Legacy VTK file of the C-alpha trace (Angstrom):
# vtk DataFile Version 3.0
C-alpha trace
ASCII
DATASET POLYDATA
POINTS 301 float
-0.019 0.090 -0.010
1.394 3.267 -0.966
0.682 6.433 0.774
1.536 10.078 0.477
2.984 12.126 3.296
2.778 15.823 3.205
4.461 18.373 4.853
3.833 22.433 4.463
6.455 24.815 5.845
6.871 28.259 6.129
10.240 29.515 8.102
10.563 26.021 9.674
14.435 26.144 10.546
16.157 24.981 12.644
13.466 22.035 13.199
12.718 21.281 9.518
15.755 18.940 8.994
14.968 16.906 11.793
10.876 16.539 11.061
11.999 15.782 7.369
14.508 13.170 8.213
12.187 11.059 10.776
9.811 10.604 7.776
12.721 9.685 5.264
13.784 6.832 7.971
10.594 5.582 8.699
10.425 1.499 8.967
7.572 1.740 6.441
9.279 3.188 3.203
6.767 2.513 0.335
5.672 6.503 0.044
5.528 9.759 -1.734
6.893 12.629 0.195
5.287 16.155 -0.772
6.802 19.231 0.726
5.474 22.859 -0.157
7.616 25.666 0.974
5.051 28.500 1.389
7.306 31.398 0.911
9.963 31.193 3.553
12.321 33.381 4.115
14.629 31.855 6.249
17.109 28.996 4.984
14.199 26.616 4.622
14.403 26.789 0.761
18.348 25.789 0.736
17.559 22.843 3.086
14.816 21.448 0.768
16.778 21.859 -2.196
19.700 19.841 -0.833
17.474 16.672 -0.294
18.332 13.864 -2.112
15.561 11.265 -1.971
13.526 10.156 -5.188
10.338 9.808 -2.673
10.801 13.703 -2.014
9.015 16.172 -4.483
9.255 19.976 -3.258
7.417 22.828 -4.555
8.002 26.501 -4.015
5.336 29.356 -3.652
4.816 32.910 -2.570
3.168 32.780 0.819
-0.694 31.792 0.794
-1.169 30.412 4.283
-1.540 27.225 6.055
-5.125 26.208 4.792
-4.380 27.192 0.994
-0.962 24.986 1.075
-2.661 22.080 2.846
-5.143 22.324 -0.216
-2.655 22.354 -2.656
-1.019 19.187 -0.840
-4.003 17.584 -0.564
-4.889 17.909 -4.578
-1.305 16.709 -5.381
-1.236 13.418 -3.573
-1.744 10.461 -5.648
-2.081 7.740 -3.192
-5.530 6.621 -1.417
-4.247 7.533 2.034
-2.996 11.205 2.818
-0.619 11.306 6.119
-0.126 15.029 7.624
3.051 15.956 8.874
4.330 19.512 10.680
7.624 20.974 9.778
8.792 21.259 13.213
7.507 17.604 14.781
9.274 14.790 14.830
7.590 11.012 13.706
8.598 8.130 15.738
10.053 5.433 13.332
7.081 3.111 13.307
4.644 5.551 12.675
3.505 5.420 9.142
3.847 1.105 9.562
1.446 1.548 12.621
-1.088 3.405 10.736
-0.682 1.694 7.746
-1.337 -1.549 9.924
-4.494 0.267 11.436
-5.841 1.153 7.956
-5.914 -2.465 6.493
-7.469 -3.994 9.747
-10.109 -1.231 10.330
-14.134 -1.296 8.540
-13.944 0.086 5.124
-15.758 3.191 6.308
-12.744 4.331 8.447
-12.097 7.669 6.967
-9.234 9.564 9.446
-6.956 7.888 11.801
-4.614 9.713 14.345
-2.063 8.249 16.431
-0.865 9.095 20.161
1.945 11.891 20.634
3.927 13.148 23.439
5.103 17.041 23.581
8.279 18.238 23.036
8.792 21.527 24.817
12.341 23.345 24.976
14.847 20.516 25.137
12.296 18.135 27.021
9.839 15.227 25.849
6.757 15.074 27.913
5.330 12.046 28.852
2.703 10.751 26.334
-0.820 12.230 25.932
-3.502 9.840 26.168
-5.698 9.784 23.117
-9.448 8.551 22.490
-9.917 5.525 19.988
-13.502 5.230 19.729
-15.263 7.065 17.044
-18.027 8.890 19.263
-15.685 10.151 21.833
-13.233 11.706 19.009
-16.299 13.256 17.197
-17.187 14.507 20.586
-13.829 16.084 21.495
-13.954 17.787 17.842
-17.731 19.178 18.353
-16.429 20.988 21.428
-13.758 22.453 19.893
-10.700 20.026 21.238
-8.257 18.231 18.669
-10.006 14.687 18.811
-6.748 13.682 16.542
-3.646 15.486 16.958
-3.491 17.106 13.662
0.130 16.506 12.861
-1.015 12.730 13.188
-3.870 12.679 11.056
-3.958 10.278 7.981
-7.277 10.238 5.812
-8.697 8.936 2.843
-8.322 10.904 -0.197
-11.673 9.833 -2.047
-13.446 11.513 1.226
-11.333 14.606 0.974
-12.419 14.801 -2.667
-16.179 14.219 -1.685
-16.305 16.926 0.753
-14.024 19.522 -0.943
-10.929 21.653 0.280
-10.334 23.220 3.688
-12.739 26.155 3.564
-11.561 28.579 6.767
-8.616 30.615 5.724
-7.086 30.715 9.017
-7.615 29.489 12.601
-10.467 26.661 12.980
-9.708 25.305 9.704
-8.458 21.962 11.023
-11.641 21.440 13.613
-13.789 22.261 10.579
-11.936 20.042 8.121
-12.365 17.003 10.735
-15.717 17.547 11.561
-16.672 17.611 8.294
-14.771 14.627 7.481
-16.214 12.896 10.382
-19.623 12.832 8.821
-18.129 10.797 5.734
-17.280 7.618 7.936
-15.374 6.538 11.153
-12.569 8.287 13.250
-9.901 6.164 15.252
-6.637 6.802 16.943
-3.856 4.377 17.233
-3.016 4.546 20.804
0.884 4.296 20.622
3.164 7.304 21.185
4.094 7.869 17.845
4.909 11.511 17.265
6.865 14.039 18.982
4.531 17.392 18.929
6.741 20.414 19.254
5.488 23.625 21.347
7.336 26.861 21.152
6.685 30.304 22.157
6.877 31.598 18.362
3.501 29.319 17.908
1.717 31.189 21.013
-0.516 33.861 19.149
-2.347 35.668 21.907
-2.831 38.648 19.212
-5.163 35.972 17.433
-7.387 35.232 20.321
-10.259 36.537 18.524
-9.652 34.648 15.413
-9.003 31.476 16.840
-12.241 31.568 19.023
-14.309 32.755 15.572
-12.690 30.096 13.700
-13.330 27.385 16.115
-16.925 28.509 17.080
-17.726 28.411 13.144
-16.797 25.250 12.663
-18.402 24.134 15.724
-21.629 25.994 14.785
-21.299 24.731 11.098
-21.512 21.030 12.498
-24.039 21.342 14.514
-26.317 22.779 11.697
-25.466 20.264 9.633
-26.391 17.536 12.094
-29.889 19.301 12.888
-30.470 19.290 9.166
-30.057 23.318 9.131
-28.380 25.377 6.572
-25.145 26.931 7.528
-24.150 30.186 7.375
-21.280 32.138 6.188
-18.167 32.610 8.041
-18.650 36.506 7.668
-22.156 36.728 8.871
-21.404 34.374 11.876
-18.484 36.459 12.733
-20.660 39.651 13.105
-23.433 37.819 15.031
-20.483 36.491 17.014
-19.447 39.744 18.020
-22.951 40.444 19.657
-23.072 37.276 21.422
-22.831 37.064 25.531
-21.050 33.701 24.926
-18.048 35.050 22.823
-16.380 36.349 26.019
-16.813 32.826 27.251
-15.036 31.567 23.851
-12.404 33.996 24.305
-11.476 32.997 27.764
-11.440 29.187 26.723
-8.869 30.260 23.970
-6.864 32.045 26.360
-6.667 28.780 28.607
-5.687 26.910 25.885
-2.160 29.414 25.241
-1.793 29.605 29.025
-1.368 25.712 29.283
0.634 25.791 26.226
2.978 28.246 28.156
3.001 26.074 30.997
4.293 22.928 29.411
7.028 25.319 27.734
8.253 26.580 31.084
8.293 23.215 32.550
10.327 22.219 29.288
12.604 25.078 30.439
12.808 23.726 34.176
10.813 26.660 35.406
8.497 24.958 37.366
6.721 27.863 39.859
5.984 29.623 36.310
4.569 26.324 34.750
2.184 25.900 37.821
1.156 29.657 37.786
0.393 29.065 34.058
-1.899 25.715 34.688
-3.936 27.541 37.411
-4.468 30.367 35.053
-5.445 27.715 32.480
-7.448 25.955 34.470
-9.538 28.816 35.659
-10.098 29.641 32.013
-11.040 26.061 31.113
-12.245 24.287 33.984
-13.410 21.319 31.950
-10.270 20.606 30.650
-8.428 21.696 33.641
-8.230 18.108 35.127
-7.063 16.489 32.124
-4.128 19.015 31.495
-3.140 18.897 35.095
-2.578 15.213 35.122
-0.527 15.653 32.098
1.773 18.254 33.426
2.618 16.101 36.740
3.292 12.997 35.168
LINES 1 302
301 0 1 2 3 4 5 6 7 8 9 10 11 12 13 14 15 16 17 18 19 20 21 22 23 24 25 26 27 28 29 30 31 32 33 34 35 36 37 38 39 40 41 42 43 44 45 46 47 48 49 50 51 52 53 54 55 56 57 58 59 60 61 62 63 64 65 66 67 68 69 70 71 72 73 74 75 76 77 78 79 80 81 82 83 84 85 86 87 88 89 90 91 92 93 94 95 96 97 98 99 100 101 102 103 104 105 106 107 108 109 110 111 112 113 114 115 116 117 118 119 120 121 122 123 124 125 126 127 128 129 130 131 132 133 134 135 136 137 138 139 140 141 142 143 144 145 146 147 148 149 150 151 152 153 154 155 156 157 158 159 160 161 162 163 164 165 166 167 168 169 170 171 172 173 174 175 176 177 178 179 180 181 182 183 184 185 186 187 188 189 190 191 192 193 194 195 196 197 198 199 200 201 202 203 204 205 206 207 208 209 210 211 212 213 214 215 216 217 218 219 220 221 222 223 224 225 226 227 228 229 230 231 232 233 234 235 236 237 238 239 240 241 242 243 244 245 246 247 248 249 250 251 252 253 254 255 256 257 258 259 260 261 262 263 264 265 266 267 268 269 270 271 272 273 274 275 276 277 278 279 280 281 282 283 284 285 286 287 288 289 290 291 292 293 294 295 296 297 298 299 300
C-alpha cells in the first residue's frame, strides 16, 4: 500500500531537517513525500533543495497561508491515503507502519486515523498523551472545540476529501472544521501508541489572534451542529458579525486564552521553570475548568 505524506512549511528552520529526516527514516518506506515551501525567508529553501531522495518532491510558492498550502498538497497527492506531517514535529520510526497496519485491519468506512503523541517543550519530551480511540469520543471532542485527533498525526482517505471539498477556513479553525466535515463521511480512530513528538514553542503562541481563533473554532462547531440538525450553514462573515454581539463570545475567548496559557505552562516546564509552569497551569484551569483536570494530570506525570 503506497501512501502520500504531505508537509507544509514556512520559515521552518532549525527544526525542519529533523522533521523531514524522521519521515525519510521510517520503517515503512512505500510513500511519496510532498513538501510545499510557503514563501519562507529563512534557510528553508536551501535545505529543501539539498534533499536527495527520489520519494521527495519539493514545491516553492509565494506565501499563501496554511489552509491554501494544505489544499494544494492534498490535491497533488496520488495515493488513496494522505498522511499529515508538520515541519517542526518528529515522527517516531514506526509511525507510518502502525497507521498503515491500523488502516488495513479497520472497517472499510474508516476515513481518519491519528495516533498518540508526546509534547516536546524546550529540550524536554513530556510523557505521552492519552488519546481517545472510539469514533464517538473523538467526534465529541472535535464538536466541543478540542483536538480529537492531533492534526500532525492525521491520516485520511483521499476519496473522502475529494467528496467533501477543500479546507474552507483561511486561518484559525480550519483543522477542526475539516475534521468535523470529514467525520460525517465515515469513522474516525486513533492508534493509541505514542508515535509523534509534537513540538511547542513560544513562536507558535498567538495571543494577538485570540479572537480569530475563537471565531474560527466556534464557526466550525456551529456549522457542524447545523448540519447534524438538518439546518443550513451560514457564511463565516455573517457568523463573525453575529458572534461579536453574542454574550457567549467572551466565554469562548477565555477558553482559547486558557489553551494558550496551558501551552505556556508546558513550555515553562520544558525550561525547568516550575513555579512559572504551575502559575500558568492554574490560570489555564480557571479559564477552562472542563479541561483543567486532564491538563493537570498530563503536567504532573
